[in-house]
C-alpha positions, 0 to 999 in steps of 0.5 A: 137413656130414657132416664136422662135429664130433660135437656136437649142434645142440641143445647148441650152441644151448643153450650160446650161449643160456646165455652170451647170458643171462649177457650180459644180466645184465651190462648194468646194470654197464656205465658209460653216459655221453654222451661219452668220459671217458677221459683221459691219466693225470695227477696235480695237485699244488695248494697255496695261500700267501695273501698272496704274489705269483706270483713268491714262489710260483714261487721258494719252492714251485713250482720246488722241488716241480717239480724233485722231482716231475720224478724220477718215472718215466714222465713225459710232460709236467710243467707248472706255473702260479703265481699270486698266493697259489696254484699247481699242478703237472700231471704227465702220464704215459705210457700204460705208467705205473702210475698208482697207483704214481706217485701213491704216489711223488708223495705220498712226495715231497711228504711228504719236501719239506714240511719245507723249504717256507716257512711259511704254505703249505698242505699240497699236495693231490694230485688225479687231475684237473686244476684246469682240467679242463672235464669236471670239472663237477658232474652233480647240484646240490641246493639246501637252504633253511630259515628259519635262518642260512646257516652253520647250514644249511651245517653241517647239510648237512655233518654230516648230508647229505654223509657219507650221500651220500659213502658211495655208490660212484661219487661222486667228490666232494661240495662244500657251499657258499653260506654266508659262513664265520664268523671270529674277529676280533681287535682290539687296542690298538696303544699297549699293544702298543708299550708292552709291545714285543709285535708283531702277528707275536708274537701270530700266532706264539703263536696258530699255535704253539698250533694247530700240527700236526706230522708226526712220522714213521712207527711200527710199531703192531700190526705195521703201519706207520702215520703219527703226527701230533701235534695241538696242539688239544683235540678240544672246542675245534675250533669255539671260540677261547679267548685265555685259554689262549694266552700271549705274552712281553713285553719283560721276559719276563713271560707275558701272556694274549691275553685281556688284549691282545685283544678277540675277536668272532665274525662272518661273513667278508666274501664273496669270491665268489658262486654263485647259481641263478636269482638266489637265495642258498641252500646248494648241494650239488655232486655230481661222479661218478667217471669210470668211474661209470654216471652214470644209475645213480648219479643214481638211487641218489642220488635214492633216498637224498635221498628218505630224507633228506627224511624226516629233515629238521628242520621248515622245511628243504627240498631241491630239485634245481636242476640234473640233467645226467642228464636231458639224457644220458638224452634224448640216449641215448634218441635213439641207442637209437631210431635204433639200433632203426630201423637194425636194423628196416630191415636185418631188413625188407630181409632179409625182402623179399629172402628172403621167409622168416620162418624165415630172418628168425628165424635172422638176428634170433636170431644178431644178438641173441646176438651182441650179448648175448655181446659185452656180457660182453666190454664189461664185462671190457674196461672199455668205456664205453657212450656216443655213440661206442661206440653208433655202433660197435654200429650200424655193426657190425650190418650187418657181422654180418648180412653174415657170417651171410647169407653163411654161411647161403646157402652152407650152404643151396646148397653144404651145406658151411662152406667159405665161412667162410675168405672170411668170415674174410679179409673180417673180418680185413681190416676188423679190420686197418683199425680197428687203426690207431686204436690207433696214433694220437696218444694224445689222439685214441686215448682218444676213439675206442678204445671205438668201434674196440674194440666193432666188433672185438669184435662182428666177432670173435664174428660169426665164432664165430656163423657157424661154430657157431651158424648151421649148428646153427640151420639144422639145427633150423629145417630151412632146407635143406628150405624150398621155393624160390620159386614161379612168379611170384615166381621169375620176378620175382626173375630179371627184377630180376637181369636188369635190374640186370645189364644196367644194370651191364654198360652202366655198365661199357662206358660207362666203358671207352669214356670212361676219360679223361673219367671219370678227369677227372670224378673228379679234379674231384669230389675237387678240384685245390688251386688255392685254396691258391695264394699271393697273392704269392710272396716272392723272394730275388734271391741264391737265385733265377735270372733265369728263375725271377725273371721267372716269379715276377714274372708270377705276382705281377702276375696274382694281385694284379690286381683282375680276378683277385681279384674275378672269376676266382679265386672262379669258379676256386676253386669249379669246380676246388676240388671237395670238397677245398676244402669240407673245407679251408674248413669243417672246422677242424684237429683237429675229428675229432669234436664233442660233442653238448652242451646248448644254453648261452648264456654271459654274461661280465662284467668290471670294471677293477682297484679295483672291489669284489665288491659292485659287481660283485654289484650289476651282475650282480644287475641282469642276473639280474633281466632274465633272470628275466622270461623263462619260456623259461629253465629255469635260469641259474647265476651265478658271481661269481669276484671283484671283476673276473670274473663269468659267467652260464650260461643253460640253456633249456627243452626246448620253446625250446632248439631254437626261435629264442628262444636267438638272440632272447635273445642279441640282447636280452642284448646290448642290455641289456648296453649299457644297463647298462654298468658294465664290459665284457661278453661274450656267446657261445654257439649256435655263432656269433660272440660279442659283446664291448664290451671297450674294453681295449687289446690286449696286442700284435699279436705275441708271443715266448715264452721258456722257461728253468729259472731265472726271474730269468735268464729275466727278465733275458733278457726285459728285454734283448730288450725293450730291443732291440725298443724301439730300433725306432721302429715298436714303440710298447710291449713288455709282459713277462707270464707268460701271454698275455692278449687 
């Protein structure tokens, strides 16, 4: 210890304490989530062109945009989907690509391609998330009720509430829905239009030209380059439609005002979809959080803002929280915090029982606390998230940190030097090296586990500094070197335990040395021999197999195909020799390296055949909603009626009933109710078991062939040729050609 640097122990301790206090101040700045939110950098271009088929969207829009967007540097994968009246293109970038630069380049390409795209297409919308992203869900939903027309309530929410909430940092998007939008209905006399030689297309063109918006380009304004957009609609006429201002030309070239041709009325648009909570129609505000936002802190700020908005609401208006995902997140994180605290207490209690020294326990506790507090600064600087897996990394690293502190402390007390640091460094670097493999895994797996590995590496690296500088300073100030050793009976008991343990360990080693082959065989059986992977039959080719091989293969097929082997021998053989390997292969499916701890949700899906109306679907779903509303154990059920053919109900349970048998009971009752209602096909799933379906539609086919190509027409002709050849086989009944596989 005499060769240590000439820095006082007090200075070292104060320095570490100051940095640790600074780390505590960074705690509120860390993003807190339940599950990892990191994803591969990607861009999504969305657009719509109502009234056009999927093939037109593909040929006129998707193929053109996709060809142009493919020039962006750093593209890992590009895929698109075209539907009836809509389409989108998803671009996945590699990890080395600057997402901001790629987004700017994509927006530039869209702007350049826009003039060549067909009329009637909406301007493509560039988003950082995919439209089929399952994690892109609202974490807060509010209900706005009032004794007024729904469209009036919705306008109040868009004009007064949405702007205030949108200004909060961390809010990704706010959607307001629930009211059927108003529309202008134009009624004309077909005989009058025929007499004047004016077509409906002429009227549409005149209206479009009046409300047209043209992009003129860029210009230098105040020494800055800005966009110029020409808007051919007066500011005072945004919510009005005056046909007297619009003219159209008849067959004689005479200008005729539209109010002379049309009868204009304003009414609610026919509903195309529905969304309800607990079966009630209201105006809903959906709030989505940014990926890097602390959802718990963000929810707190939003609730404070909503409490202030309550004070300015007009008479008769009410706002209620209909869904709050942070309640479940907070409950799950509290469980993790409790388990982590118990882990620390158990470790410290074990240290106290072994050392029987409060000063020793104080040293371990302070070292551990300072290590975590300083690590929080690095968590923030490296933009790590505090979620389920990073908290697991903190819990796992606690025992490793304590090990480093204990080894250094005991070595200084017994040897009075810090030469044990080299051994601690070697052991720690070995652990860090093993964790570095995570950063070389497939990107989809790495994005979920990199925070876990990074937190352990940070904690272990800081534990080296703690062991090298802070621990010796604390030992000197606490006078642990002067602490009296164990006395009398305690010393003898400690020595007896060591003797008993050494005897047992020696006996175990000698026994295994005498029975080496038996021990190795038992370990092999414990791991497992993959006899359960043996095929039920070996297919042979007479041209490539020798007569001896064919003879053995024939014997094998005869044995394994027998009923005695299948029913009596094989089950026992698989269990006896399969070991833990059999359990792993049978119980763990491919890709299940982690599971997300999510809320218990029961899903009910209804589908109706083509030709039905959305009113018929709404009536069918409302009957199921009336049935669900009779159960007090249901906290909330959310209804999504997407169109006349598809609808879904998501059911959430109260805390008391969530982990009871009620969800399973309700599932069976819903199945019975679905069979009673009929009217369509029902699917009920959830609770991590088999789902129910009474879908009576025929399967699209038992086998499928996927064909890829760049030219849709040429690819379709190849598919037609393949279909004709397949139909020449008598056992093939039907061949369907679809753009997507459907069950």
